[in-house]
Structure formats: C-alpha cells, structure tokens
All heavy atoms as TSV, in Angstrom:
chain	resi	resn	atom	element	x	y	z
A	1	MET	N	N	0.821	-1.191	0.000
A	1	MET	CA	C	0.000	0.000	0.000
A	1	MET	C	C	0.864	1.253	0.000
A	1	MET	O	O	0.541	2.226	-0.639
A	1	MET	CB	C	-0.924	-0.051	1.221
A	1	MET	CG	C	-1.909	1.072	1.241
A	1	MET	SD	S	-2.940	1.042	-0.221
A	1	MET	CE	C	-4.433	1.642	0.418
A	2	LYS	N	N	1.980	1.193	0.757
A	2	LYS	CA	C	2.865	2.348	0.807
A	2	LYS	C	C	3.473	2.633	-0.562
A	2	LYS	O	O	3.572	3.780	-0.972
A	2	LYS	CB	C	3.986	2.125	1.822
A	2	LYS	CG	C	3.543	2.149	3.248
A	2	LYS	CD	C	4.734	1.939	4.165
A	2	LYS	CE	C	4.293	1.905	5.601
A	2	LYS	NZ	N	5.433	1.759	6.512
A	3	ARG	N	N	3.867	1.573	-1.244
A	3	ARG	CA	C	4.457	1.746	-2.572
A	3	ARG	C	C	3.469	2.353	-3.550
A	3	ARG	O	O	3.839	3.198	-4.370
A	3	ARG	CB	C	4.953	0.418	-3.117
A	3	ARG	CG	C	6.237	-0.023	-2.526
A	3	ARG	CD	C	6.751	-1.224	-3.254
A	3	ARG	NE	N	8.008	-1.643	-2.660
A	3	ARG	CZ	C	8.589	-2.779	-2.891
A	3	ARG	NH1	N	8.028	-3.640	-3.713
A	3	ARG	NH2	N	9.723	-3.082	-2.326
A	4	LEU	N	N	2.229	1.944	-3.466
A	4	LEU	CA	C	1.191	2.476	-4.347
A	4	LEU	C	C	1.019	3.974	-4.122
A	4	LEU	O	O	0.917	4.742	-5.079
A	4	LEU	CB	C	-0.132	1.746	-4.116
A	4	LEU	CG	C	-1.314	2.219	-4.958
A	4	LEU	CD1	C	-1.050	1.944	-6.422
A	4	LEU	CD2	C	-2.583	1.545	-4.495
A	5	VAL	N	N	1.020	4.405	-2.877
A	5	VAL	CA	C	0.878	5.823	-2.550
A	5	VAL	C	C	2.085	6.607	-3.056
A	5	VAL	O	O	1.935	7.698	-3.620
A	5	VAL	CB	C	0.691	6.006	-1.023
A	5	VAL	CG1	C	0.752	7.474	-0.645
A	5	VAL	CG2	C	-0.628	5.399	-0.578
A	6	ILE	N	N	3.265	6.043	-2.892
A	6	ILE	CA	C	4.477	6.729	-3.351
A	6	ILE	C	C	4.503	6.813	-4.880
A	6	ILE	O	O	4.834	7.860	-5.451
A	6	ILE	CB	C	5.738	6.027	-2.804
A	6	ILE	CG1	C	5.786	6.180	-1.285
A	6	ILE	CG2	C	6.997	6.590	-3.443
A	6	ILE	CD1	C	6.858	5.349	-0.619
A	7	VAL	N	N	4.142	5.742	-5.552
A	7	VAL	CA	C	4.111	5.747	-7.019
A	7	VAL	C	C	3.078	6.747	-7.528
A	7	VAL	O	O	3.337	7.497	-8.481
A	7	VAL	CB	C	3.825	4.328	-7.563
A	7	VAL	CG1	C	3.521	4.360	-9.042
A	7	VAL	CG2	C	4.999	3.416	-7.282
A	8	LEU	N	N	1.909	6.788	-6.903
A	8	LEU	CA	C	0.891	7.767	-7.280
A	8	LEU	C	C	1.399	9.190	-7.062
A	8	LEU	O	O	1.172	10.071	-7.891
A	8	LEU	CB	C	-0.387	7.531	-6.476
A	8	LEU	CG	C	-1.568	8.445	-6.789
A	8	LEU	CD1	C	-2.006	8.280	-8.240
A	8	LEU	CD2	C	-2.707	8.169	-5.850
A	9	GLY	N	N	2.119	9.408	-5.975
A	9	GLY	CA	C	2.702	10.721	-5.711
A	9	GLY	C	C	3.709	11.129	-6.764
A	9	GLY	O	O	3.727	12.276	-7.219
A	10	VAL	N	N	4.552	10.192	-7.180
A	10	VAL	CA	C	5.547	10.488	-8.217
A	10	VAL	C	C	4.860	10.797	-9.550
A	10	VAL	O	O	5.245	11.727	-10.265
A	10	VAL	CB	C	6.543	9.319	-8.358
A	10	VAL	CG1	C	7.419	9.481	-9.581
A	10	VAL	CG2	C	7.385	9.195	-7.107
A	11	ILE	N	N	3.816	10.044	-9.876
A	11	ILE	CA	C	3.071	10.296	-11.115
A	11	ILE	C	C	2.449	11.689	-11.090
A	11	ILE	O	O	2.524	12.443	-12.067
A	11	ILE	CB	C	2.001	9.211	-11.343
A	11	ILE	CG1	C	2.671	7.877	-11.679
A	11	ILE	CG2	C	1.029	9.605	-12.451
A	11	ILE	CD1	C	1.734	6.693	-11.704
A	12	LEU	N	N	1.838	12.071	-9.962
A	12	LEU	CA	C	1.251	13.403	-9.853
A	12	LEU	C	C	2.317	14.490	-9.924
A	12	LEU	O	O	2.096	15.550	-10.519
A	12	LEU	CB	C	0.444	13.519	-8.563
A	12	LEU	CG	C	-0.869	12.748	-8.529
A	12	LEU	CD1	C	-1.509	12.853	-7.161
A	12	LEU	CD2	C	-1.813	13.238	-9.598
A	13	LEU	N	N	3.472	14.242	-9.323
A	13	LEU	CA	C	4.586	15.190	-9.415
A	13	LEU	C	C	5.002	15.407	-10.865
A	13	LEU	O	O	5.175	16.543	-11.317
A	13	LEU	CB	C	5.788	14.668	-8.630
A	13	LEU	CG	C	5.967	15.179	-7.224
A	13	LEU	CD1	C	7.018	14.364	-6.506
A	13	LEU	CD2	C	6.328	16.618	-7.228
A	14	VAL	N	N	5.168	14.332	-11.593
A	14	VAL	CA	C	5.580	14.429	-12.995
A	14	VAL	C	C	4.519	15.158	-13.822
A	14	VAL	O	O	4.845	16.034	-14.635
A	14	VAL	CB	C	5.873	13.024	-13.568
A	14	VAL	CG1	C	6.053	13.067	-15.074
A	14	VAL	CG2	C	7.096	12.428	-12.904
A	15	LEU	N	N	3.258	14.838	-13.614
A	15	LEU	CA	C	2.186	15.520	-14.341
A	15	LEU	C	C	2.147	17.009	-14.009
A	15	LEU	O	O	1.914	17.842	-14.892
A	15	LEU	CB	C	0.835	14.873	-14.034
A	15	LEU	CG	C	0.596	13.495	-14.635
A	15	LEU	CD1	C	-0.745	12.931	-14.158
A	15	LEU	CD2	C	0.635	13.547	-16.145
A	16	GLY	N	N	2.367	17.359	-12.762
A	16	GLY	CA	C	2.389	18.762	-12.363
A	16	GLY	C	C	3.523	19.527	-13.007
A	16	GLY	O	O	3.350	20.653	-13.484
A	17	VAL	N	N	4.698	18.923	-13.048
A	17	VAL	CA	C	5.850	19.582	-13.687
A	17	VAL	C	C	5.616	19.739	-15.182
A	17	VAL	O	O	5.881	20.802	-15.760
A	17	VAL	CB	C	7.151	18.782	-13.405
A	17	VAL	CG1	C	8.291	19.285	-14.265
A	17	VAL	CG2	C	7.506	18.874	-11.938
A	18	ILE	N	N	5.106	18.713	-15.820
A	18	ILE	CA	C	4.816	18.794	-17.257
A	18	ILE	C	C	3.774	19.876	-17.529
A	18	ILE	O	O	3.896	20.648	-18.481
A	18	ILE	CB	C	4.342	17.432	-17.805
A	18	ILE	CG1	C	5.501	16.447	-17.822
A	18	ILE	CG2	C	3.764	17.571	-19.209
A	18	ILE	CD1	C	5.104	15.030	-18.156
A	19	GLY	N	N	2.753	19.964	-16.688
A	19	GLY	CA	C	1.722	20.973	-16.868
A	19	GLY	C	C	2.247	22.395	-16.711
A	19	GLY	O	O	1.783	23.318	-17.375
A	20	LEU	N	N	3.233	22.587	-15.837
A	20	LEU	CA	C	3.811	23.922	-15.670
A	20	LEU	C	C	4.806	24.262	-16.769
A	20	LEU	O	O	4.874	25.405	-17.219
A	20	LEU	CB	C	4.485	24.034	-14.302
A	20	LEU	CG	C	3.545	24.153	-13.116
A	20	LEU	CD1	C	4.336	24.132	-11.813
A	20	LEU	CD2	C	2.713	25.418	-13.196
A	21	VAL	N	N	5.564	23.272	-17.211
A	21	VAL	CA	C	6.579	23.526	-18.235
A	21	VAL	C	C	5.950	23.657	-19.622
A	21	VAL	O	O	6.355	24.508	-20.414
A	21	VAL	CB	C	7.633	22.387	-18.232
A	21	VAL	CG1	C	8.574	22.492	-19.407
A	21	VAL	CG2	C	8.396	22.408	-16.927
A	22	HIS	N	N	4.966	22.843	-19.908
A	22	HIS	CA	C	4.338	22.828	-21.242
A	22	HIS	C	C	2.814	22.890	-21.079
A	22	HIS	O	O	2.124	21.877	-21.205
A	22	HIS	CB	C	4.759	21.557	-21.982
A	22	HIS	CG	C	4.431	21.557	-23.427
A	22	HIS	ND1	N	4.998	22.414	-24.326
A	22	HIS	CD2	C	3.574	20.802	-24.143
A	22	HIS	CE1	C	4.513	22.181	-25.524
A	22	HIS	NE2	N	3.636	21.202	-25.435
A	23	PRO	N	N	2.257	24.090	-20.793
A	23	PRO	CA	C	0.826	24.181	-20.486
A	23	PRO	C	C	-0.113	24.059	-21.686
A	23	PRO	O	O	-1.301	23.829	-21.514
A	23	PRO	CB	C	0.693	25.562	-19.846
A	23	PRO	CG	C	1.811	26.348	-20.417
A	23	PRO	CD	C	2.925	25.367	-20.646
A	24	ASN	N	N	0.381	24.213	-22.898
A	24	ASN	CA	C	-0.461	24.108	-24.091
A	24	ASN	C	C	-0.070	22.882	-24.892
A	24	ASN	O	O	1.106	22.581	-25.051
A	24	ASN	CB	C	-0.298	25.341	-24.988
A	24	ASN	CG	C	-0.727	26.602	-24.297
A	24	ASN	OD1	O	-1.674	26.615	-23.542
A	24	ASN	ND2	N	-0.016	27.679	-24.554
A	25	PHE	N	N	-1.074	22.181	-25.440
A	25	PHE	CA	C	-0.782	21.091	-26.349
A	25	PHE	C	C	-1.808	21.080	-27.464
A	25	PHE	O	O	-2.949	21.504	-27.288
A	25	PHE	CB	C	-0.699	19.730	-25.636
A	25	PHE	CG	C	-1.980	19.272	-25.015
A	25	PHE	CD1	C	-2.849	18.458	-25.705
A	25	PHE	CD2	C	-2.306	19.646	-23.724
A	25	PHE	CE1	C	-4.027	18.032	-25.133
A	25	PHE	CE2	C	-3.481	19.222	-23.135
A	25	PHE	CZ	C	-4.344	18.416	-23.843
A	26	ASN	N	N	-1.364	20.640	-28.634
A	26	ASN	CA	C	-2.213	20.614	-29.821
A	26	ASN	C	C	-2.646	19.185	-30.112
A	26	ASN	O	O	-1.899	18.240	-29.863
A	26	ASN	CB	C	-1.450	21.162	-31.035
A	26	ASN	CG	C	-1.046	22.594	-30.835
A	26	ASN	OD1	O	-1.748	23.370	-30.205
A	26	ASN	ND2	N	0.102	22.959	-31.373
A	27	TYR	N	N	-3.836	19.064	-30.656
A	27	TYR	CA	C	-4.322	17.761	-31.090
A	27	TYR	C	C	-5.201	17.954	-32.315
A	27	TYR	O	O	-5.669	19.054	-32.595
A	27	TYR	CB	C	-5.085	17.035	-29.970
A	27	TYR	CG	C	-6.343	17.728	-29.519
A	27	TYR	CD1	C	-7.585	17.371	-30.040
A	27	TYR	CD2	C	-6.309	18.734	-28.557
A	27	TYR	CE1	C	-8.741	18.001	-29.623
A	27	TYR	CE2	C	-7.463	19.365	-28.138
A	27	TYR	CZ	C	-8.674	18.998	-28.670
A	27	TYR	OH	O	-9.819	19.627	-28.261
A	28	HIS	N	N	-5.367	16.892	-33.081
A	28	HIS	CA	C	-6.170	16.936	-34.301
A	28	HIS	C	C	-7.499	16.230	-34.059
A	28	HIS	O	O	-7.568	15.220	-33.388
A	28	HIS	CB	C	-5.434	16.249	-35.456
A	28	HIS	CG	C	-4.194	16.975	-35.853
A	28	HIS	ND1	N	-4.201	18.035	-36.710
A	28	HIS	CD2	C	-2.899	16.808	-35.500
A	28	HIS	CE1	C	-2.974	18.487	-36.870
A	28	HIS	NE2	N	-2.153	17.743	-36.133
A	29	GLN	N	N	-8.540	16.804	-34.652
A	29	GLN	CA	C	-9.866	16.209	-34.523
A	29	GLN	C	C	-10.521	16.209	-35.898
A	29	GLN	O	O	-10.571	17.240	-36.573
A	29	GLN	CB	C	-10.714	17.009	-33.542
A	29	GLN	CG	C	-12.103	16.458	-33.354
A	29	GLN	CD	C	-12.902	17.260	-32.335
A	29	GLN	OE1	O	-12.500	18.335	-31.935
A	29	GLN	NE2	N	-14.023	16.734	-31.934
A	30	GLN	N	N	-11.005	15.046	-36.304
A	30	GLN	CA	C	-11.701	14.948	-37.583
A	30	GLN	C	C	-13.188	15.155	-37.353
A	30	GLN	O	O	-13.773	14.558	-36.460
A	30	GLN	CB	C	-11.469	13.592	-38.233
A	30	GLN	CG	C	-10.115	13.460	-38.860
A	30	GLN	CD	C	-10.029	12.217	-39.722
A	30	GLN	OE1	O	-10.923	11.374	-39.722
A	30	GLN	NE2	N	-8.949	12.102	-40.466
A	31	GLU	N	N	-13.754	16.011	-38.182
A	31	GLU	CA	C	-15.180	16.312	-38.092
A	31	GLU	C	C	-15.850	15.973	-39.412
A	31	GLU	O	O	-15.357	16.354	-40.473
A	31	GLU	CB	C	-15.368	17.810	-37.813
A	31	GLU	CG	C	-16.051	18.100	-36.501
A	31	GLU	CD	C	-16.172	19.590	-36.288
A	31	GLU	OE1	O	-17.021	20.203	-36.950
A	31	GLU	OE2	O	-15.426	20.105	-35.458
A	32	GLY	N	N	-16.949	15.277	-39.354
A	32	GLY	CA	C	-17.709	14.983	-40.560
A	32	GLY	C	C	-18.500	16.211	-40.993
A	32	GLY	O	O	-19.262	16.782	-40.217
A	33	VAL	N	N	-18.303	16.645	-42.231
A	33	VAL	CA	C	-18.969	17.850	-42.713
A	33	VAL	C	C	-20.207	17.486	-43.525
A	33	VAL	O	O	-21.300	17.972	-43.263
A	33	VAL	CB	C	-17.997	18.698	-43.577
A	33	VAL	CG1	C	-18.684	19.940	-44.094
A	33	VAL	CG2	C	-16.766	19.066	-42.776
A	34	VAL	N	N	-20.028	16.616	-44.523
A	34	VAL	CA	C	-21.129	16.262	-45.416
A	34	VAL	C	C	-21.129	14.751	-45.607
A	34	VAL	O	O	-20.085	14.127	-45.737
A	34	VAL	CB	C	-20.958	16.950	-46.794
A	34	VAL	CG1	C	-22.049	16.515	-47.752
A	34	VAL	CG2	C	-20.948	18.454	-46.644
A	35	LYS	N	N	-22.339	14.187	-45.647
A	35	LYS	CA	C	-22.467	12.769	-45.950
A	35	LYS	C	C	-23.605	12.610	-46.943
A	35	LYS	O	O	-24.770	12.845	-46.626
A	35	LYS	CB	C	-22.754	11.979	-44.678
A	35	LYS	CG	C	-22.760	10.493	-44.891
A	35	LYS	CD	C	-22.886	9.735	-43.591
A	35	LYS	CE	C	-22.850	8.256	-43.877
A	35	LYS	NZ	N	-23.028	7.485	-42.656
A	36	LEU	N	N	-23.247	12.244	-48.174
A	36	LEU	CA	C	-24.221	12.024	-49.234
A	36	LEU	C	C	-24.108	10.578	-49.698
A	36	LEU	O	O	-23.231	10.230	-50.482
A	36	LEU	CB	C	-23.971	12.959	-50.425
A	36	LEU	CG	C	-24.140	14.449	-50.157
A	36	LEU	CD1	C	-23.642	15.252	-51.339
A	36	LEU	CD2	C	-25.597	14.754	-49.886
A	37	GLY	N	N	-24.956	9.743	-49.164
A	37	GLY	CA	C	-24.905	8.328	-49.516
A	37	GLY	C	C	-23.595	7.718	-49.064
A	37	GLY	O	O	-23.207	7.844	-47.915
A	38	PRO	N	N	-22.863	7.082	-50.009
A	38	PRO	CA	C	-21.594	6.461	-49.627
A	38	PRO	C	C	-20.431	7.467	-49.566
A	38	PRO	O	O	-19.345	7.126	-49.132
A	38	PRO	CB	C	-21.360	5.440	-50.731
A	38	PRO	CG	C	-22.051	6.003	-51.916
A	38	PRO	CD	C	-23.259	6.717	-51.375
A	39	ILE	N	N	-20.663	8.690	-49.994
A	39	ILE	CA	C	-19.597	9.698	-50.009
A	39	ILE	C	C	-19.653	10.494	-48.716
A	39	ILE	O	O	-20.697	10.990	-48.303
A	39	ILE	CB	C	-19.749	10.643	-51.215
A	39	ILE	CG1	C	-19.691	9.831	-52.511
A	39	ILE	CG2	C	-18.667	11.707	-51.190
A	39	ILE	CD1	C	-20.047	10.637	-53.728
A	40	LYS	N	N	-18.485	10.627	-48.090
A	40	LYS	CA	C	-18.418	11.347	-46.820
A	40	LYS	C	C	-17.231	12.305	-46.871
A	40	LYS	O	O	-16.124	11.911	-47.228
A	40	LYS	CB	C	-18.255	10.348	-45.674
A	40	LYS	CG	C	-18.285	10.969	-44.303
A	40	LYS	CD	C	-18.378	9.914	-43.208
A	40	LYS	CE	C	-16.995	9.474	-42.814
A	40	LYS	NZ	N	-16.979	8.614	-41.626
A	41	ALA	N	N	-17.464	13.571	-46.498
A	41	ALA	CA	C	-16.399	14.568	-46.464
A	41	ALA	C	C	-16.097	14.902	-45.005
A	41	ALA	O	O	-16.997	15.114	-44.203
A	41	ALA	CB	C	-16.822	15.825	-47.210
A	42	THR	N	N	-14.805	14.926	-44.691
A	42	THR	CA	C	-14.391	15.261	-43.335
A	42	THR	C	C	-13.399	16.408	-43.363
A	42	THR	O	O	-12.737	16.656	-44.375
A	42	THR	CB	C	-13.738	14.060	-42.628
A	42	THR	OG1	O	-12.588	13.670	-43.361
A	42	THR	CG2	C	-14.696	12.904	-42.488
A	43	VAL	N	N	-13.287	17.092	-42.242
A	43	VAL	CA	C	-12.330	18.173	-42.077
A	43	VAL	C	C	-11.451	17.835	-40.884
A	43	VAL	O	O	-11.948	17.455	-39.827
A	43	VAL	CB	C	-13.062	19.520	-41.837
A	43	VAL	CG1	C	-12.073	20.613	-41.524
A	43	VAL	CG2	C	-13.913	19.887	-43.025
A	44	ASP	N	N	-10.145	17.971	-41.069
A	44	ASP	CA	C	-9.188	17.719	-39.998
A	44	ASP	C	C	-8.814	19.062	-39.376
A	44	ASP	O	O	-8.140	19.870	-39.996
A	44	ASP	CB	C	-7.955	17.008	-40.550
A	44	ASP	CG	C	-7.036	16.514	-39.461
A	44	ASP	OD1	O	-7.527	16.271	-38.341
A	44	ASP	OD2	O	-5.834	16.376	-39.719
A	45	GLU	N	N	-9.257	19.287	-38.144
A	45	GLU	CA	C	-8.992	20.548	-37.464
A	45	GLU	C	C	-7.917	20.365	-36.408
A	45	GLU	O	O	-7.897	19.372	-35.699
A	45	GLU	CB	C	-10.260	21.050	-36.767
A	45	GLU	CG	C	-11.347	21.504	-37.691
A	45	GLU	CD	C	-12.494	22.098	-36.917
A	45	GLU	OE1	O	-12.272	23.100	-36.221
A	45	GLU	OE2	O	-13.592	21.530	-36.987
A	46	GLU	N	N	-7.025	21.337	-36.307
A	46	GLU	CA	C	-6.031	21.339	-35.245
A	46	GLU	C	C	-6.552	22.222	-34.118
A	46	GLU	O	O	-6.880	23.383	-34.323
A	46	GLU	CB	C	-4.688	21.870	-35.742
A	46	GLU	CG	C	-3.613	21.808	-34.693
A	46	GLU	CD	C	-2.248	22.232	-35.214
A	46	GLU	OE1	O	-2.056	22.257	-36.433
A	46	GLU	OE2	O	-1.396	22.529	-34.374
A	47	LYS	N	N	-6.627	21.651	-32.940
A	47	LYS	CA	C	-7.136	22.384	-31.792
A	47	LYS	C	C	-6.059	22.470	-30.728
A	47	LYS	O	O	-5.166	21.640	-30.663
A	47	LYS	CB	C	-8.385	21.720	-31.227
A	47	LYS	CG	C	-9.537	21.726	-32.198
A	47	LYS	CD	C	-10.813	21.306	-31.546
A	47	LYS	CE	C	-11.944	21.420	-32.553
A	47	LYS	NZ	N	-13.232	21.216	-31.939
A	48	THR	N	N	-6.166	23.488	-29.884
A	48	THR	CA	C	-5.208	23.692	-28.801
A	48	THR	C	C	-5.949	23.618	-27.472
A	48	THR	O	O	-6.989	24.244	-27.302
A	48	THR	CB	C	-4.526	25.065	-28.934
A	48	THR	OG1	O	-3.867	25.128	-30.193
A	48	THR	CG2	C	-3.514	25.283	-27.839
A	49	ALA	N	N	-5.401	22.863	-26.555
A	49	ALA	CA	C	-5.951	22.766	-25.203
A	49	ALA	C	C	-4.929	23.346	-24.232
A	49	ALA	O	O	-3.727	23.225	-24.438
A	49	ALA	CB	C	-6.265	21.328	-24.852
A	50	GLN	N	N	-5.426	23.976	-23.189
A	50	GLN	CA	C	-4.543	24.580	-22.204
A	50	GLN	C	C	-4.797	23.949	-20.838
A	50	GLN	O	O	-5.937	23.794	-20.410
A	50	GLN	CB	C	-4.790	26.078	-22.131
A	50	GLN	CG	C	-3.822	26.800	-21.243
A	50	GLN	CD	C	-3.995	28.300	-21.324
A	50	GLN	OE1	O	-4.985	28.783	-21.828
A	50	GLN	NE2	N	-3.026	29.022	-20.813
A	51	ILE	N	N	-3.707	23.593	-20.166
A	51	ILE	CA	C	-3.797	23.032	-18.819
A	51	ILE	C	C	-3.712	24.193	-17.831
A	51	ILE	O	O	-2.743	24.956	-17.861
A	51	ILE	CB	C	-2.650	22.039	-18.561
A	51	ILE	CG1	C	-2.707	20.903	-19.584
A	51	ILE	CG2	C	-2.717	21.494	-17.140
A	51	ILE	CD1	C	-1.489	20.015	-19.565
A	52	PRO	N	N	-4.713	24.370	-16.981
A	52	PRO	CA	C	-4.672	25.475	-16.024
A	52	PRO	C	C	-3.504	25.340	-15.045
A	52	PRO	O	O	-3.170	24.245	-14.595
A	52	PRO	CB	C	-6.005	25.370	-15.279
A	52	PRO	CG	C	-6.856	24.477	-16.102
A	52	PRO	CD	C	-5.938	23.601	-16.888
A	53	ALA	N	N	-2.881	26.474	-14.731
A	53	ALA	CA	C	-1.739	26.477	-13.810
A	53	ALA	C	C	-2.161	26.006	-12.419
A	53	ALA	O	O	-1.382	25.343	-11.730
A	53	ALA	CB	C	-1.126	27.866	-13.744
A	54	ALA	N	N	-3.385	26.346	-12.011
A	54	ALA	CA	C	-3.859	25.916	-10.693
A	54	ALA	C	C	-3.917	24.392	-10.593
A	54	ALA	O	O	-3.588	23.816	-9.548
A	54	ALA	CB	C	-5.230	26.511	-10.411
A	55	LEU	N	N	-4.307	23.739	-11.660
A	55	LEU	CA	C	-4.363	22.272	-11.664
A	55	LEU	C	C	-2.961	21.682	-11.561
A	55	LEU	O	O	-2.733	20.723	-10.806
A	55	LEU	CB	C	-5.055	21.782	-12.937
A	55	LEU	CG	C	-5.218	20.274	-13.081
A	55	LEU	CD1	C	-6.162	19.743	-12.010
A	55	LEU	CD2	C	-5.745	19.941	-14.453
A	56	SER	N	N	-2.008	22.255	-12.287
A	56	SER	CA	C	-0.625	21.775	-12.235
A	56	SER	C	C	-0.034	21.954	-10.839
A	56	SER	O	O	0.646	21.065	-10.320
A	56	SER	CB	C	0.233	22.518	-13.256
A	56	SER	OG	O	-0.237	22.274	-14.553
A	57	ILE	N	N	-0.286	23.105	-10.228
A	57	ILE	CA	C	0.223	23.359	-8.881
A	57	ILE	C	C	-0.422	22.415	-7.874
A	57	ILE	O	O	0.247	21.898	-6.973
A	57	ILE	CB	C	0.004	24.837	-8.499
A	57	ILE	CG1	C	0.897	25.713	-9.387
A	57	ILE	CG2	C	0.296	25.076	-7.029
A	57	ILE	CD1	C	0.613	27.191	-9.280
A	58	THR	N	N	-1.699	22.143	-8.040
A	58	THR	CA	C	-2.391	21.198	-7.159
A	58	THR	C	C	-1.780	19.808	-7.287
A	58	THR	O	O	-1.549	19.126	-6.281
A	58	THR	CB	C	-3.890	21.153	-7.495
A	58	THR	OG1	O	-4.438	22.467	-7.379
A	58	THR	CG2	C	-4.633	20.205	-6.582
A	59	PHE	N	N	-1.506	19.376	-8.521
A	59	PHE	CA	C	-0.862	18.079	-8.727
A	59	PHE	C	C	0.498	18.036	-8.039
A	59	PHE	O	O	0.857	17.025	-7.422
A	59	PHE	CB	C	-0.697	17.782	-10.211
A	59	PHE	CG	C	-1.937	17.252	-10.890
A	59	PHE	CD1	C	-3.111	17.058	-10.200
A	59	PHE	CD2	C	-1.920	16.940	-12.231
A	59	PHE	CE1	C	-4.246	16.565	-10.815
A	59	PHE	CE2	C	-3.046	16.450	-12.874
A	59	PHE	CZ	C	-4.208	16.258	-12.163
A	60	LEU	N	N	1.270	19.127	-8.148
A	60	LEU	CA	C	2.585	19.181	-7.497
A	60	LEU	C	C	2.469	19.050	-5.986
A	60	LEU	O	O	3.177	18.263	-5.358
A	60	LEU	CB	C	3.285	20.491	-7.836
A	60	LEU	CG	C	4.028	20.551	-9.156
A	60	LEU	CD1	C	4.533	21.962	-9.406
A	60	LEU	CD2	C	5.178	19.583	-9.160
A	61	VAL	N	N	1.568	19.817	-5.388
A	61	VAL	CA	C	1.429	19.815	-3.926
A	61	VAL	C	C	0.962	18.447	-3.426
A	61	VAL	O	O	1.519	17.901	-2.464
A	61	VAL	CB	C	0.469	20.938	-3.475
A	61	VAL	CG1	C	0.119	20.816	-2.011
A	61	VAL	CG2	C	1.081	22.301	-3.779
A	62	VAL	N	N	-0.032	17.885	-4.083
A	62	VAL	CA	C	-0.543	16.576	-3.664
A	62	VAL	C	C	0.522	15.496	-3.898
A	62	VAL	O	O	0.699	14.600	-3.062
A	62	VAL	CB	C	-1.854	16.238	-4.405
A	62	VAL	CG1	C	-2.286	14.811	-4.141
A	62	VAL	CG2	C	-2.952	17.208	-4.003
A	63	GLY	N	N	1.247	15.576	-5.006
A	63	GLY	CA	C	2.308	14.613	-5.275
A	63	GLY	C	C	3.405	14.665	-4.231
A	63	GLY	O	O	3.871	13.626	-3.756
A	64	ILE	N	N	3.825	15.872	-3.855
A	64	ILE	CA	C	4.850	16.017	-2.818
A	64	ILE	C	C	4.340	15.457	-1.489
A	64	ILE	O	O	5.058	14.748	-0.786
A	64	ILE	CB	C	5.272	17.493	-2.672
A	64	ILE	CG1	C	6.060	17.933	-3.908
A	64	ILE	CG2	C	6.105	17.711	-1.414
A	64	ILE	CD1	C	6.311	19.414	-3.987
A	65	ALA	N	N	3.086	15.759	-1.167
A	65	ALA	CA	C	2.518	15.266	0.091
A	65	ALA	C	C	2.475	13.734	0.114
A	65	ALA	O	O	2.812	13.110	1.126
A	65	ALA	CB	C	1.119	15.839	0.293
A	66	LEU	N	N	2.094	13.127	-0.992
A	66	LEU	CA	C	2.023	11.660	-1.033
A	66	LEU	C	C	3.406	11.032	-0.955
A	66	LEU	O	O	3.594	10.002	-0.296
A	66	LEU	CB	C	1.304	11.201	-2.305
A	66	LEU	CG	C	-0.197	11.442	-2.357
A	66	LEU	CD1	C	-0.749	11.000	-3.703
A	66	LEU	CD2	C	-0.908	10.723	-1.235
A	67	VAL	N	N	4.389	11.635	-1.612
A	67	VAL	CA	C	5.744	11.079	-1.575
A	67	VAL	C	C	6.349	11.215	-0.174
A	67	VAL	O	O	7.018	10.310	0.318
A	67	VAL	CB	C	6.642	11.754	-2.640
A	67	VAL	CG1	C	8.102	11.400	-2.446
A	67	VAL	CG2	C	6.187	11.356	-4.033
A	68	VAL	N	N	6.094	12.348	0.481
A	68	VAL	CA	C	6.669	12.579	1.808
A	68	VAL	C	C	5.922	11.784	2.878
A	68	VAL	O	O	6.537	11.171	3.759
A	68	VAL	CB	C	6.663	14.085	2.143
A	68	VAL	CG1	C	7.022	14.338	3.587
A	68	VAL	CG2	C	7.620	14.824	1.224
A	69	LEU	N	N	4.601	11.782	2.812
A	69	LEU	CA	C	3.812	11.136	3.852
A	69	LEU	C	C	3.545	9.656	3.596
A	69	LEU	O	O	3.129	8.942	4.507
A	69	LEU	CB	C	2.481	11.873	4.027
A	69	LEU	CG	C	2.587	13.339	4.453
A	69	LEU	CD1	C	1.204	13.959	4.494
A	69	LEU	CD2	C	3.293	13.467	5.775
A	70	GLY	N	N	3.784	9.186	2.392
A	70	GLY	CA	C	3.540	7.782	2.058
A	70	GLY	C	C	4.318	6.799	2.909
A	70	GLY	O	O	3.736	5.853	3.447
A	71	PRO	N	N	5.625	7.009	3.093
A	71	PRO	CA	C	6.383	6.043	3.915
A	71	PRO	C	C	5.996	6.076	5.398
A	71	PRO	O	O	6.261	5.132	6.123
A	71	PRO	CB	C	7.834	6.508	3.748
A	71	PRO	CG	C	7.848	7.297	2.489
A	71	PRO	CD	C	6.493	7.897	2.377
A	72	ARG	N	N	5.372	7.130	5.837
A	72	ARG	CA	C	5.001	7.258	7.260
A	72	ARG	C	C	3.639	6.645	7.564
A	72	ARG	O	O	3.194	6.681	8.712
A	72	ARG	CB	C	4.976	8.731	7.651
A	72	ARG	CG	C	6.319	9.378	7.517
A	72	ARG	CD	C	6.257	10.810	7.914
A	72	ARG	NE	N	7.534	11.462	7.649
A	72	ARG	CZ	C	7.784	12.721	7.851
A	72	ARG	NH1	N	6.825	13.511	8.320
A	72	ARG	NH2	N	8.954	13.218	7.580
A	73	MET	N	N	2.975	6.121	6.556
A	73	MET	CA	C	1.651	5.537	6.772
A	73	MET	C	C	1.740	4.278	7.604
A	73	MET	O	O	2.699	3.526	7.525
A	73	MET	CB	C	0.992	5.173	5.429
A	73	MET	CG	C	0.510	6.337	4.627
A	73	MET	SD	S	-0.176	5.850	3.033
A	73	MET	CE	C	-1.166	4.452	3.438
A	74	LYS	N	N	0.684	4.052	8.404
A	74	LYS	CA	C	0.584	2.791	9.138
A	74	LYS	C	C	-0.044	1.759	8.249
A	74	LYS	O	O	-0.880	2.059	7.409
A	74	LYS	CB	C	-0.276	2.984	10.384
A	74	LYS	CG	C	0.357	3.860	11.427
A	74	LYS	CD	C	-0.502	3.918	12.654
A	74	LYS	CE	C	0.139	4.800	13.708
A	74	LYS	NZ	N	-0.691	4.899	14.902
A	75	GLN	N	N	0.316	0.522	8.480
A	75	GLN	CA	C	-0.259	-0.549	7.639
A	75	GLN	C	C	-1.559	-0.970	8.122
A	75	GLN	O	O	-2.095	-1.258	8.973
A	75	GLN	CB	C	0.715	-1.700	7.556
A	75	GLN	CG	C	1.920	-1.278	6.786
A	75	GLN	CD	C	2.346	-2.351	5.794
A	75	GLN	OE1	O	1.635	-3.277	5.526
A	75	GLN	NE2	N	3.519	-2.165	5.247
C-alpha cells in the first residue's frame, strides 16, 4: 500500500511539472462535414488545449505530500 501511494505521488509530481513547463498542447480532430450516400467529407482541425496552472500546482502539492507522507503511513 505504501508503494502504491508513493508511485501515485511520483506520477502526480511528474504531471504537475509537465503541466507547468508545457501548459499548451495541440491535437487533431476529424469532423464529418457532409455525408451524401456512400460519399463522406471530413475536415481535420487542429485544436489547442490549455492546462490550467492551478491544476498543475495542485498536482505538485498533492504529489509532494504523497511522496513525503507515504512512507510514514501505518499498515
């Protein structure tokens, strides 16, 4: 159980650091525009998503707390 808490803390730490260092990421989404019988037209759009800084900081704080307090847990 202690290892699980520590591993979860490390994962949250890494996600928090990534969110602060690289807060924007792009992804592609295909959208169907027209469908006429067997013919289908799609559009490939590039979209940008932003990770809020508050979420990244929360992940960092919770990750640090889990890593520090994880070994002190009672079984």
